[in-house]
BADOTI-695380 format. One line per 4 residues: number of its first residue (from 1); for each residue x negated, y, z negated of N, C-alpha, C. Coordinates in pm, 1 decimal, padded with zeros to 6 digits. Atoms other than C-alpha are relative to their C-alpha. Example, Ala and Ser with C-alpha at 12.3 -4.5 7.8 and 13.67 -1.06 7.14 Angstrom:
BEGIN
1> -00089.0:-00119.0:00000.0:-01230.0:-00450.0:-00780.0:-00090.0:00120.0:00000.0 ~ 00082.0:-00119.0:00006.0:-01367.0:-00106.0:-00714.0:00077.0:00109.0:-00073.0
This chain:
BEGIN
1> -00080.0:-00054.6:-00106.5:01501.2:-01840.7:-02309.8:00138.5:-00065.1:-00008.3 ~ -00132.8:00056.5:00007.8:01881.0:-01888.2:-02313.2:00027.2:-00090.7:00117.6 ~ -00034.7:00094.2:-00106.3:02027.3:-02173.3:-02111.2:00110.1:00061.3:00085.6 ~ -00096.1:-00067.0:-00087.8:02194.8:-01980.3:-01829.8:00038.7:-00086.9:00117.5
5> -00019.9:00082.1:-00117.5:02205.3:-02273.6:-01592.5:00085.9:-00123.2:-00026.7 ~ -00072.7:00121.3:00035.1:02428.2:-02525.9:-01766.3:00107.6:-00036.2:00101.1 ~ -00104.3:00028.9:-00098.5:02699.7:-02492.7:-01502.3:-00058.5:-00039.5:00134.5 ~ 00061.3:00026.2:-00129.3:02448.3:-02548.6:-01222.0:-00025.1:-00148.2:00024.1
9> 00015.9:00142.4:-00021.1:02426.5:-02922.4:-01274.6:-00126.5:-00053.0:-00064.2 ~ 00111.5:00063.3:00068.3:02164.9:-03170.9:-01396.3:-00136.1:00041.8:00054.8 ~ 00129.4:-00039.4:-00055.2:01892.4:-03045.9:-01160.0:-00043.9:00136.7:-00048.6 ~ 00035.0:-00133.8:00047.2:01901.2:-02701.0:-01320.5:-00086.7:-00010.2:-00124.5
13> 00090.6:-00004.9:00114.0:01628.5:-02621.4:-01567.5:-00098.7:00111.6:00023.8 ~ 00097.7:-00105.8:-00021.3:01327.8:-02396.2:-01603.4:-00053.1:-00004.9:00142.4 ~ 00049.6:-00007.0:-00135.8:01226.8:-02282.2:-01257.6:00101.5:-00038.3:00106.6 ~ -00100.3:00034.8:-00100.2:01549.7:-02395.1:-01090.6:00052.9:00126.0:00065.9
17> -00052.9:-00114.1:-00073.6:01727.6:-02171.9:-00841.9:00083.8:00088.6:-00091.3 ~ -00087.9:-00076.6:00087.7:01984.8:-02069.6:-01100.8:-00078.8:00071.1:-00109.8 ~ 00077.7:-00055.9:00109.2:01712.7:-01996.6:-01356.1:-00094.9:00112.0:00044.1 ~ 00089.9:-00104.3:-00049.2:01502.9:-01766.6:-01133.7:00054.3:00137.6:-00038.9
21> -00060.5:-00127.1:00040.1:01748.3:-01484.9:-01208.3:-00028.0:00031.2:-00145.6 ~ 00029.0:-00020.6:00141.6:01699.3:-01532.8:-01581.7:-00148.2:00032.6:-00020.0 ~ 00142.7:-00031.0:00007.3:01321.8:-01536.7:-01534.2:-00026.6:00143.2:00045.5 ~ 00014.8:-00137.4:-00049.9:01348.7:-01216.8:-01333.9:00041.7:00100.2:-00107.5
25> -00048.8:-00092.2:00103.7:01556.2:-01046.2:-01602.6:-00097.9:00011.0:-00116.8 ~ 00088.0:00002.2:00116.0:01309.3:-01149.0:-01871.3:-00139.9:00054.3:00029.6 ~ 00141.3:-00028.5:-00025.2:00974.6:-01095.6:-01698.0:-00028.1:00110.0:00102.6 ~ 00025.4:-00101.5:-00103.4:01018.7:-00843.2:-01414.9:-00049.7:00133.0:-00057.9
29> 00052.4:-00127.6:00052.3:00973.6:-00532.1:-01634.8:-00148.7:-00007.4:-00035.5 ~ 00140.6:00020.5:00032.9:00643.0:-00669.2:-01765.7:-00085.2:-00003.7:00126.8 ~ 00077.0:00012.3:-00123.7:00523.8:-00763.2:-01416.6:-00006.3:00132.2:00075.8 ~ 00001.4:-00131.8:-00065.2:00623.4:-00422.3:-01279.3:-00103.0:00091.8:-00065.9
33> 00096.2:-00085.7:00070.2:00422.8:-00242.2:-01547.8:-00143.6:-00043.0:00028.8 ~ 00136.2:00050.2:-00016.8:00119.3:-00463.3:-01513.8:-00048.2:00019.1:00143.6 ~ 00044.8:-00014.6:-00138.7:00107.8:-00465.3:-01134.6:-00015.7:00146.5:00037.9 ~ 00016.8:-00143.7:-00024.8:00159.4:-00089.2:-01126.9:-00135.9:00044.6:-00049.7
37> 00127.6:-00041.0:00057.6:-00141.0:-00048.6:-01350.6:-00118.6:-00066.1:00069.6 ~ 00108.9:00066.9:-00070.6:-00353.5:-00306.2:-01170.6:-00022.5:00059.2:00138.4 ~ 00011.6:-00057.0:-00134.3:-00280.0:-00148.9:-00833.9:-00024.8:00149.9:-00002.0 ~ 00018.4:-00143.4:00006.8:-00304.4:00208.0:-00955.6:00127.2:00075.9:00030.3
41> -00127.9:-00065.8:-00020.4:00063.9:00286.2:-00904.6:00028.3:00026.1:00145.8 ~ -00034.8:-00020.0:-00140.8:00195.9:00243.6:-00551.8:00147.6:-00025.9:00020.2 ~ -00139.3:00026.7:-00033.3:00528.4:00228.3:-00380.5:00020.6:-00146.0:00041.4 ~ -00009.6:00140.0:-00039.9:00452.2:-00136.2:-00295.5:00010.5:-00094.6:-00119.1
45> -00004.1:00083.4:00120.4:00466.2:-00261.6:-00655.8:00129.0:-00081.6:-00005.2 ~ -00126.9:00073.3:00005.7:00834.6:-00352.9:-00640.1:00002.5:-00112.8:00101.4 ~ 00007.2:00105.8:-00100.7:00775.1:-00548.0:-00319.6:-00088.6:-00114.3:-00048.5 ~ 00090.7:00101.4:00050.5:00486.5:-00729.8:-00483.0:00067.9:-00084.8:-00108.5
49> -00069.4:00074.7:00106.1:00694.7:-00823.5:-00788.6:00111.4:-00086.0:00060.5 ~ -00101.5:00080.5:-00067.6:00974.9:-00937.3:-00560.4:-00064.6:-00124.2:00062.2 ~ 00071.5:00113.6:-00059.0:00721.4:-01158.1:-00382.4:-00037.5:-00102.9:-00106.8 ~ 00029.0:00093.0:00110.1:00625.8:-01308.4:-00721.5:00119.0:-00092.7:-00021.4
53> -00118.2:00081.8:00027.1:00983.4:-01425.6:-00770.9:00042.0:-00082.7:00121.8 ~ -00021.5:00084.5:-00118.4:01015.0:-01546.8:-00411.7:-00094.2:-00119.4:-00005.1 ~ 00095.5:00109.2:00017.1:00703.6:-01752.0:-00475.2:00047.9:-00095.4:-00109.8 ~ -00053.2:00084.0:00108.6:00856.2:-01876.0:-00801.1:00112.8:-00088.4:00052.0
57> -00109.0:00079.1:-00057.8:01162.2:-01988.3:-00606.3:-00055.4:-00110.9:00089.8 ~ 00057.3:00099.0:-00091.9:00953.4:-02162.8:-00339.5:-00077.6:-00108.4:-00074.7 ~ 00084.6:00094.6:00073.4:00725.5:-02328.0:-00596.1:00059.3:-00033.0:-00136.5 ~ -00068.2:00020.9:00128.5:00986.4:-02386.6:-00867.1:-00035.7:-00132.9:-00065.2
61> 00042.4:00127.9:00059.7:00867.5:-02746.7:-00912.4:-00126.6:00019.6:-00084.8 ~ 00119.3:-00030.9:00079.0:00529.2:-02610.2:-01030.8:00037.6:00081.3:-00124.2 ~ -00041.0:-00087.9:00109.5:00692.4:-02341.4:-01242.9:00072.4:-00078.3:-00109.0 ~ -00078.5:00073.8:00100.0:00928.9:-02585.6:-01410.9:-00087.0:-00090.8:-00086.6
65> 00088.3:00086.5:00079.9:00636.7:-02802.3:-01527.1:-00102.8:00080.2:-00078.8 ~ 00097.8:-00083.8:00071.6:00434.5:-02508.9:-01660.2:00055.6:00036.0:-00138.1 ~ -00050.9:-00027.1:00136.1:00459.9:-02458.1:-02039.9:00028.5:00148.6:-00026.5 ~ -00018.1:-00143.7:00021.2:00441.9:-02075.4:-02014.8:00038.6:00068.4:00131.1
69> -00041.1:-00063.5:-00125.3:00651.3:-01925.4:-01732.0:-00060.1:00139.4:00019.6 ~ 00054.9:-00136.2:-00012.8:00522.6:-01574.2:-01807.7:-00143.9:-00005.2:00051.0 ~ 00138.3:00013.7:-00044.4:00161.6:-01685.6:-01764.9:-00005.4:-00043.8:00146.1 ~ -00004.1:00047.0:-00138.3:00247.4:-01867.3:-01441.0:00036.9:00115.7:00093.3
73> -00042.0:-00114.4:-00080.5:00429.3:-01561.1:-01303.2:-00110.9:00104.7:00006.6 ~ 00109.9:-00095.6:00002.1:00141.7:-01337.4:-01410.4:-00112.0:-00045.6:00093.5 ~ 00103.4:00053.3:-00089.7:-00104.2:-01564.9:-01229.2:00033.4:00023.6:00145.9 ~ -00044.0:-00026.4:-00137.0:00098.9:-01536.7:-00910.6:-00015.1:00148.6:00031.4
77> 00010.4:-00145.1:-00021.0:00115.1:-01158.8:-00952.4:-00144.9:00042.6:00019.8 ~ 00141.1:-00036.4:-00012.8:-00261.4:-01131.6:-01000.5:-00054.8:-00044.1:00134.6 ~ 00045.6:00045.5:-00131.6:-00325.1:-01339.9:-00689.8:00051.9:00091.2:00110.7 ~ -00055.6:-00091.2:-00099.4:-00094.0:-01116.3:-00491.6:-00069.1:00136.1:-00005.5
81> 00072.7:-00126.5:00014.3:-00268.1:-00808.0:-00632.2:-00137.3:-00012.5:00065.9 ~ 00132.3:00020.1:-00060.3:-00606.7:-00948.7:-00532.1:00009.2:00001.7:00152.0 ~ -00019.3:00003.5:-00145.5:-00480.3:-01019.4:-00182.6:00029.2:00140.5:00052.9 ~ -00039.3:-00134.9:-00040.5:-00330.0:-00672.8:-00160.3:-00119.4:00094.5:00002.9
85> 00111.7:-00093.8:00013.9:-00650.1:-00497.0:-00264.1:-00113.2:-00027.0:00097.8 ~ 00110.2:00033.0:-00091.3:-00869.2:-00667.4:-00003.0:-00009.8:00096.1:00117.4 ~ 00000.1:-00086.3:-00117.8:-00772.9:-00426.2:00268.7:-00041.0:00142.3:-00038.1 ~ 00047.0:-00135.9:00030.5:-00962.1:-00095.8:00266.3:00107.3:00102.8:00031.0
89> -00104.0:-00096.3:-00036.8:-00680.9:00087.2:00444.1:00110.2:00002.2:-00105.2 ~ -00101.7:00004.2:00105.1:-00433.0:-00030.3:00183.4:-00050.1:00068.3:-00125.7 ~ 00055.3:-00059.9:00121.2:-00665.1:00079.4:-00093.6:00005.0:00152.1:00008.3 ~ -00006.3:-00144.0:-00016.1:-00686.8:00430.3:00046.9:00144.3:00048.0:-00012.8
93> -00141.3:-00036.3:00011.8:-00306.9:00438.9:00075.9:00045.2:-00002.3:-00146.6 ~ -00034.0:00006.2:00142.3:-00283.4:00337.9:-00292.7:-00037.8:00128.2:-00071.4 ~ 00045.3:-00122.3:00065.7:-00483.7:00639.2:-00403.5:00089.3:00117.0:00039.0 ~ -00086.4:-00108.4:-00045.0:-00274.4:00874.3:-00191.7:00139.3:-00011.7:-00061.0
97> -00132.9:00019.5:00057.7:00050.9:00721.0:-00317.3:-00000.1:00029.4:-00149.5 ~ 00007.8:-00024.3:00144.3:-00063.8:00738.1:-00680.0:00004.9:00149.3:-00030.9 ~ -00000.6:-00144.8:00022.9:-00118.9:01112.5:-00649.7:00140.8:00057.4:00013.6 ~ -00136.3:-00049.0:-00020.8:00241.2:01157.0:-00531.6:00095.8:-00047.3:-00109.0
101> -00094.3:00060.6:00093.3:00396.1:00946.3:-00810.7:-00002.3:00057.5:-00140.4 ~ 00006.7:-00055.8:00134.6:00301.6:01152.4:-01114.1:00124.9:00083.4:-00025.4 ~ -00122.7:-00075.4:00026.1:00625.6:01277.5:-01268.8:-00030.1:00143.4:-00043.6 ~ 00017.6:-00141.1:00033.4:00658.8:01651.8:-01299.6:00098.0:00037.6:-00110.9
105> -00088.9:-00023.8:00113.7:00805.7:01685.9:-01648.9:-00044.3:00117.0:-00085.9 ~ 00047.5:-00110.3:00083.3:00593.6:01963.4:-01794.5:00061.6:00131.4:00048.2 ~ -00071.6:-00123.2:-00032.3:00733.2:02316.9:-01802.0:-00065.8:00085.6:00108.5 ~ 00060.4:-00093.9:-00092.2:00475.9:02515.3:-01603.7:-00080.1:-00067.6:00109.3
109> 00075.8:00056.5:-00111.2:00296.8:02462.3:-01272.8:-00143.6:-00037.3:-00038.6 ~ 00135.4:00031.2:00042.6:-00043.5:02473.8:-01439.3:-00002.7:-00129.5:-00081.3 ~ -00009.6:00123.7:00077.9:00059.1:02205.6:-01690.7:00024.5:-00119.7:00090.2 ~ -00029.4:00108.3:-00094.2:00199.1:01994.8:-01408.2:-00125.6:-00040.9:00075.6
113> 00122.7:00028.5:-00074.9:-00123.1:02022.4:-01210.1:-00102.7:-00069.2:-00088.5 ~ 00095.2:00062.2:00091.1:-00333.4:01936.3:-01514.9:00040.0:-00143.0:-00033.2 ~ -00047.5:00136.5:00028.8:-00117.0:01633.9:-01600.0:-00024.4:-00091.5:00119.6 ~ 00020.4:00078.4:-00122.3:-00132.0:01513.1:-01240.1:-00147.6:-00033.9:00016.6
117> 00143.8:00019.9:-00013.6:-00507.3:01558.6:-01231.7:-00050.1:-00099.5:-00105.2 ~ 00038.4:00090.0:00108.6:-00548.4:01381.9:-01567.7:00045.2:-00143.7:00030.8 ~ -00052.4:00133.9:-00032.3:-00326.5:01088.6:-01461.8:-00077.0:-00061.8:00116.0 ~ 00075.5:00050.8:-00114.1:-00510.8:01054.1:-01132.8:-00141.1:-00039.9:-00042.2
121> 00132.3:00032.8:00050.3:-00842.6:01058.2:-01316.0:00002.6:-00134.2:-00073.6 ~ -00013.8:00127.9:00071.3:-00725.9:00776.9:-01543.2:00018.7:-00114.3:00100.3 ~ -00025.3:00104.7:-00099.7:-00588.6:00576.9:-01248.9:-00125.3:-00033.7:00079.2 ~ 00119.1:00027.1:-00081.1:-00907.0:00616.9:-01048.8:-00107.9:-00070.0:-00082.1
125> 00097.2:00068.3:00086.3:-01125.9:00513.5:-01343.2:00040.4:-00146.5:-00019.9 ~ -00047.9:00137.8:00017.4:-00911.2:00205.1:-01407.4:-00016.1:-00078.3:00129.6 ~ 00008.8:00068.2:-00129.7:-00908.2:00122.2:-01034.8:-00143.0:-00041.4:00033.3 ~ 00139.3:00033.7:-00028.7:-01289.6:00115.4:-01026.9:-00053.9:-00112.7:-00086.5
129> 00045.2:00111.3:00083.1:-01316.6:-00144.9:-01300.1:00008.9:-00129.0:00080.6 ~ -00014.2:00131.6:-00064.0:-01389.0:-00497.0:-01174.2:00132.2:-00064.4:-00043.5 ~ -00135.2:00051.3:00024.9:-01060.0:-00689.1:-01156.3:00012.7:-00071.3:-00134.2 ~ -00012.0:00073.3:00126.9:-01129.7:-00919.7:-01451.8:-00002.7:00095.6:-00118.8
133> 00004.6:-00099.5:00107.1:-01222.5:-00622.7:-01671.6:00126.0:00086.2:00002.1 ~ -00121.3:-00082.1:-00013.6:-00928.3:-00420.0:-01536.2:00120.0:-00072.5:-00059.5 ~ -00110.6:00077.0:00056.8:-00688.0:-00700.0:-01628.0:-00000.6:00008.5:-00152.0 ~ 00009.6:-00004.0:00146.4:-00813.5:-00712.9:-01986.9:00031.8:00140.8:-00051.0
137> -00021.1:-00139.0:00041.0:-00813.9:-00331.2:-02013.1:00147.1:00038.3:00008.6 ~ -00141.1:-00035.3:-00020.3:-00462.7:-00287.8:-01871.0:00088.5:-00072.5:-00100.2 ~ -00086.2:00077.3:00088.2:-00309.6:-00567.3:-02076.0:-00017.5:00039.5:-00146.4 ~ 00022.9:-00034.4:00139.9:-00472.2:-00460.6:-02403.0:00027.7:00147.6:-00027.9
141> -00008.3:-00143.3:00027.9:-00500.9:-00082.0:-02384.5:00132.1:00062.7:00044.5 ~ -00119.4:-00064.0:-00053.4:-00196.0:00002.0:-02174.2:00128.5:-00077.9:-00029.2 ~ -00118.2:00081.7:00029.9:00040.9:-00290.6:-02235.1:00008.7:-00037.8:-00146.5 ~ 00005.7:00026.5:00143.9:-00063.1:-00331.1:-02601.7:00027.5:-00146.5:-00035.4
145> -00014.2:00142.6:00030.1:-00072.3:-00710.3:-02585.0:-00114.9:-00042.6:-00090.3 ~ 00103.0:00052.9:00088.9:-00267.7:-00911.9:-02840.1:-00100.3:-00081.9:00080.8 ~ 00106.3:00073.7:-00068.6:-00594.6:-01080.4:-02745.6:00037.1:-00142.9:00033.0 ~ -00035.5:00140.9:-00026.1:-00457.3:-01433.2:-02779.3:00104.0:-00010.8:00110.5
149> -00101.9:-00000.5:-00105.0:-00159.6:-01346.7:-02556.8:-00065.5:00025.6:00135.0 ~ 00071.4:-00029.3:-00124.4:-00391.5:-01198.6:-02296.1:-00077.7:-00123.0:00045.1 ~ 00074.9:00121.2:-00033.0:-00607.0:-01510.5:-02312.7:00091.7:-00104.4:00063.9 ~ -00096.0:00093.4:-00057.6:-00299.2:-01725.1:-02244.2:00039.8:00042.9:00140.4
153> -00041.3:-00049.7:-00131.1:-00190.4:-01502.7:-01955.7:-00109.0:-00018.0:00105.1 ~ 00110.9:00008.0:-00094.8:-00533.8:-01504.7:-01795.5:-00057.3:-00140.4:00012.0 ~ 00052.0:00136.0:-00003.0:-00608.2:-01867.6:-01875.8:-00148.4:-00007.5:-00033.5 ~ 00140.5:-00003.2:00041.7:-00940.1:-01785.4:-02044.2:-00005.0:-00005.2:-00152.2
157> 00013.4:-00003.6:00146.1:-01076.7:-01819.2:-02399.6:00017.2:00143.7:-00051.1 ~ -00022.8:-00132.1:00056.9:-00990.0:-01530.8:-02629.9:-00129.8:00081.5:-00008.1 ~ 00127.4:-00072.5:00004.4:-01358.8:-01441.1:-02670.4:-00034.9:00060.5:00136.1 ~ 00022.0:-00054.2:-00134.2:-01376.0:-01391.6:-02293.4:00080.2:00128.4:00017.5
161> -00082.5:-00120.9:-00006.0:-01091.5:-01139.8:-02323.4:-00072.1:00114.3:-00069.4 ~ 00066.9:-00106.0:00075.5:-01282.6:-00944.9:-02588.9:-00126.1:00046.7:00071.4 ~ 00120.3:-00036.5:-00074.7:-01601.2:-00953.8:-02382.4:00035.8:00088.0:00119.8 ~ -00043.9:-00079.0:-00116.1:-01420.4:-00827.8:-02071.8:00050.9:00137.2:-00043.1
165> -00053.2:-00126.9:00049.5:-01245.0:-00560.1:-02275.7:-00115.2:00092.8:-00042.1 ~ 00116.2:-00079.8:00040.4:-01576.1:-00443.0:-02425.0:-00068.2:00060.6:00122.9 ~ 00065.6:-00048.8:-00121.2:-01734.3:-00415.6:-02078.6:00087.9:00102.4:00072.3 ~ -00092.3:-00093.0:-00066.3:-01424.1:-00245.1:-01938.3:00001.2:00135.2:-00068.9
169> 00000.6:-00126.5:00074.7:-01419.6:00016.5:-02213.8:-00128.8:00077.7:00026.0 ~ 00129.8:-00063.7:-00022.5:-01789.7:00086.5:-02166.0:-00004.4:00063.2:00139.5 ~ 00001.3:-00051.6:-00137.0:-01751.8:00126.5:-01789.3:00101.4:00114.1:00015.0 ~ -00100.9:-00105.6:-00007.5:-01431.6:00332.1:-01828.8:-00054.9:00130.1:-00058.0
173> 00057.7:-00120.4:00061.9:-01607.9:00574.0:-02065.7:-00103.1:00065.5:00090.9 ~ 00102.5:-00054.7:-00089.8:-01897.5:00612.7:-01821.0:00065.0:00066.9:00121.7 ~ -00071.2:-00056.3:-00115.2:-01662.0:00670.1:-01526.5:00070.8:00130.3:-00039.9 ~ -00073.5:-00118.6:00048.6:-01455.3:00916.3:-01730.8:-00096.4:00117.4:-00019.5
177> 00097.3:-00106.9:00026.5:-01760.9:01113.8:-01842.0:-00053.5:00058.8:00130.2 ~ 00054.1:-00046.6:-00127.9:-01897.2:01134.5:-01488.8:00102.5:00081.9:00076.7 ~ -00104.3:-00069.3:-00077.5:-01565.2:01242.5:-01334.3:00055.7:00121.1:-00070.7 ~ -00057.3:-00110.9:00074.4:-01453.7:01475.4:-01612.2:-00086.4:00125.7:00007.6
181> 00090.3:-00117.2:-00011.1:-01754.2:01701.7:-01552.5:00047.2:00095.5:00101.0
């Protein structure tokens, strides 16, 4: 990461107030994609990612001592996602919001409806995966990250990532087959 805080004084460093902006620039797109996929695509994703960086600012002493800022930020994001998903009313709102967010880029109304239906089917199948399996599935299948990188982000052994991914794929296929009928 470039040293963007040199003018901020000796207290500036990874996780400092001046460096939070650089962390945001570097990691916010990743966190937006991942949280969108973990939550199923809601209008609250940007607020959640903003909360990640507010937490990073408040807990910058922890962040500055962590060897992998991306993994630390991801951990905060996952905790916020878990907290967010606990409420049944919020979960129902997520499904309704996801149906409204499908972009209408196809030429005809029938194509648009089919794309929307297909995207919603994918989102609902992913949303039903247990969180640990969903994390592995989203990061590998949708974010195209390598197993070792996912293991670092999740703080688990790489074999655990592969096990979770195997179970997630199996459950996703079963959910897809049942719903596609």
